[in-house]
SEVEXGU-750673 format. One record per residue (C-alpha): residue number from 1; x, y negated, z negated. Coordinates in steps of 0.05 Angstrom, whole numbers. Layout:
residues N
   num        X        Y        Z
   NUM        X        Y        Z
...
END
This chain:
residues 279
   num        X        Y        Z
     1      165     -634     -209
     2      125     -594     -171
     3       65     -565     -187
     4       46     -488     -203
     5       -3     -436     -145
     6      -46     -391     -189
     7      -68     -334     -156
     8     -138     -319     -179
     9     -174     -260     -161
    10     -251     -259     -150
    11     -297     -208     -161
    12     -300     -150     -109
    13     -379     -138     -120
    14     -398     -154     -193
    15     -396     -224     -220
    16     -399     -198     -287
    17     -324     -179     -267
    18     -303     -259     -276
    19     -258     -267     -332
    20     -253     -332     -382
    21     -184     -343     -355
    22     -195     -333     -282
    23     -263     -388     -294
    24     -217     -429     -335
    25     -163     -433     -286
    26     -207     -449     -226
    27     -239     -511     -265
    28     -168     -537     -285
    29     -126     -541     -221
    30     -127     -600     -171
    31     -145     -556     -115
    32     -169     -491      -86
    33     -150     -452      -25
    34     -196     -401        0
    35     -199     -351       55
    36     -272     -366       67
    37     -290     -444       35
    38     -368     -418       48
    39     -360     -363        2
    40     -311     -392      -46
    41     -371     -442      -55
    42     -421     -397      -73
    43     -370     -370     -136
    44     -361     -437     -149
    45     -429     -455     -159
    46     -439     -395     -203
    47     -388     -428     -247
    48     -413     -493     -241
    49     -341     -518     -220
    50     -330     -579     -168
    51     -259     -569     -132
    52     -230     -601      -67
    53     -210     -542      -23
    54     -182     -525       39
    55     -174     -459       78
    56     -118     -416       85
    57     -123     -343      118
    58      -92     -296      170
    59     -102     -344      226
    60      -74     -414      193
    61      -17     -387      153
    62       33     -431      180
    63      -14     -495      185
    64      -53     -475      116
    65        8     -452       82
    66       49     -523       94
    67      -16     -564       75
    68       -9     -525        6
    69       57     -529        1
    70       56     -603        4
    71        8     -610      -54
    72       41     -566      -93
    73      108     -604      -78
    74       77     -674     -100
    75       60     -654     -162
    76      -18     -615     -160
    77      -39     -544     -188
    78      -72     -507     -138
    79     -116     -438     -142
    80     -108     -392      -81
    81     -171     -345      -80
    82     -199     -289      -23
    83     -265     -270      -13
    84     -255     -216      -62
    85     -202     -177      -97
    86     -132     -205     -113
    87      -90     -256      -72
    88      -24     -229      -39
    89      -49     -152      -41
    90      -56     -131       31
    91      -70     -207       49
    92      -32     -269       77
    93      -27     -298       11
    94       37     -251       11
    95       65     -308       63
    96       50     -360       19
    97       82     -344      -47
    98      147     -317      -13
    99      151     -391       18
   100      133     -411      -58
   101      188     -367      -89
   102      234     -402      -31
   103      222     -471      -54
   104      224     -450     -131
   105      155     -472     -140
   106      122     -430     -194
   107       70     -378     -182
   108       24     -348     -233
   109      -11     -288     -221
   110      -81     -277     -263
   111     -107     -213     -277
   112     -169     -183     -249
   113     -207     -144     -203
   114     -168     -102     -156
   115     -201      -42      -99
   116     -133      -11      -97
   117     -127       -2     -175
   118     -200       11     -185
   119     -208       74     -135
   120     -145       91     -163
   121     -165       97     -222
   122     -246      137     -213
   123     -212      184     -145
   124     -200      234     -194
   125     -131      248     -148
   126      -57      242     -185
   127      -44      170     -203
   128       24      174     -234
   129       55      161     -170
   130       28      136     -109
   131       33       94      -49
   132      -10       31      -16
   133      -15       40       58
   134      -73      -21       73
   135     -105      -19      136
   136      -89       22      184
   137      -70      -12      252
   138     -137      -15      300
   139      -81       12      356
   140      -87       91      362
   141      -15      102      383
   142        3       50      323
   143      -40       82      270
   144      -18      152      287
   145       54      127      291
   146       34      105      219
   147       12      169      189
   148       70      205      228
   149      117      172      181
   150       77      197      118
   151       74      269      131
   152      117      290       88
   153       91      243       35
   154       83      269      -41
   155       56      216      -75
   156      -15      198      -72
   157      -39      147       -9
   158      -84       88      -20
   159     -107       59       46
   160     -170        7       58
   161     -213       12      116
   162     -272      -25      149
   163     -340       26      165
   164     -336       18      246
   165     -258       40      241
   166     -267       98      183
   167     -294      156      226
   168     -231      147      280
   169     -178      139      213
   170     -216      208      184
   171     -197      244      241
   172     -121      217      246
   173     -119      233      170
   174     -145      300      176
   175     -110      320      244
   176      -40      289      206
   177      -50      324      138
   178      -96      381      153
   179     -172      386      141
   180     -159      412       80
   181     -124      356       34
   182     -164      322      -17
   183     -192      255       -8
   184     -234      214      -54
   185     -274      163       -1
   186     -293       95      -50
   187     -351       63      -21
   188     -373      -11      -43
   189     -342        0     -117
   190     -370      -46     -163
   191     -430      -67     -122
   192     -502      -28     -132
   193     -493       24      -84
   194     -424       36     -106
   195     -400      116      -90
   196     -349      158      -93
   197     -342      217      -49
   198     -287      269      -68
   199     -288      319      -12
   200     -229      343       37
   201     -208      303       99
   202     -232      354      150
   203     -308      354      108
   204     -308      284      107
   205     -290      266      180
   206     -351      319      197
   207     -394      282      156
   208     -378      216      179
   209     -386      228      248
   210     -462      241      244
   211     -475      191      194
   212     -452      109      202
   213     -415       88      143
   214     -435       32      111
   215     -399      -18       66
   216     -319      -30       59
   217     -281       38       33
   218     -217       54       -8
   219     -188      127       15
   220     -146      159      -35
   221     -108      219       -3
   222      -73      259      -46
   223        3      274      -25
   224       33      343       -3
   225       55      391      -46
   226      129      391      -67
   227      177      423      -27
   228      216      479      -75
   229      284      463      -70
   230      329      529      -50
   231      392      540      -73
   232      442      541      -24
   233      485      605        0
   234      545      620       24
   235      519      636       82
   236      489      560       89
   237      562      536       68
   238      592      576      132
   239      545      543      175
   240      554      474      148
   241      631      491      163
   242      629      513      232
   243      577      446      243
   244      631      403      218
   245      686      431      256
   246      651      431      313
   247      616      359      307
   248      671      329      279
   249      740      365      288
   250      753      380      220
   251      807      441      201
   252      783      496      166
   253      805      472       97
   254      768      404      111
   255      704      433      131
   256      699      483       69
   257      722      427       19
   258      672      377       44
   259      612      433       55
   260      621      457      -14
   261      618      396      -47
   262      556      379       -5
   263      519      442      -22
   264      550      453      -92
   265      587      524      -80
   266      656      547     -103
   267      702      522      -48
   268      752      585      -65
   269      687      636      -55
   270      673      594        9
   271      744      596       32
   272      754      671       33
   273      690      680       66
   274      713      631      120
   275      776      653      123
   276      753      732      132
   277      702      710      190
   278      768      679      230
   279      805      742      231
END
């Protein structure tokens, strides 16, 4: 029988955020898979825990992941940790969890620190519906393509960003969504110099063009205003009928029937109008 993989979040800046369950889990497992064993060792020393560790990060997902899987299949229980935050969220732990699922290896997530949720809660932006977009690509073309796909997004958008990429990202965000779009820049969350700057994309881009950003950022960008649904008219119906007839070769009667159904129009009224235009 296989062991259990525990996803154990680690503090995103404040060691006081370690819960009893997080500490107990790290103390009870047989081994710990860490993004950086040096960072995790500091946490374990703080908790006075001694455990065998192996590395699992984005550069060794194949070999490191197999090492974890082998130990789990041998019946050992393991914990997966990152340097900060929840494993498998914008993190290669996602791949390890998927492999465990394929092999029917139990996975248990321990609730705890997560920059995404923390930033969203304090942002002042709408939180009822949101989309997490993680880190944008380094390549400008790929980054812009990602943002272009979000132009019509009405949900609040959450991005992670490193300080050396922040200025370029803010410029792209302002160009894509407009300089007046509200944004909350959440920096160094839970740390000594925590800051939440609530402003617009244009003002943020201007500010960080002249001021060097420090620390890790979570950007919470408000979605676009909902588009007003316009009730279809008979003229809209006529245009659709003409399109259906020219592009799909439908008869007048079949075109009217389909257009009326798609647009929610009265079929008889649309047919009479279309027939009158034919004469």
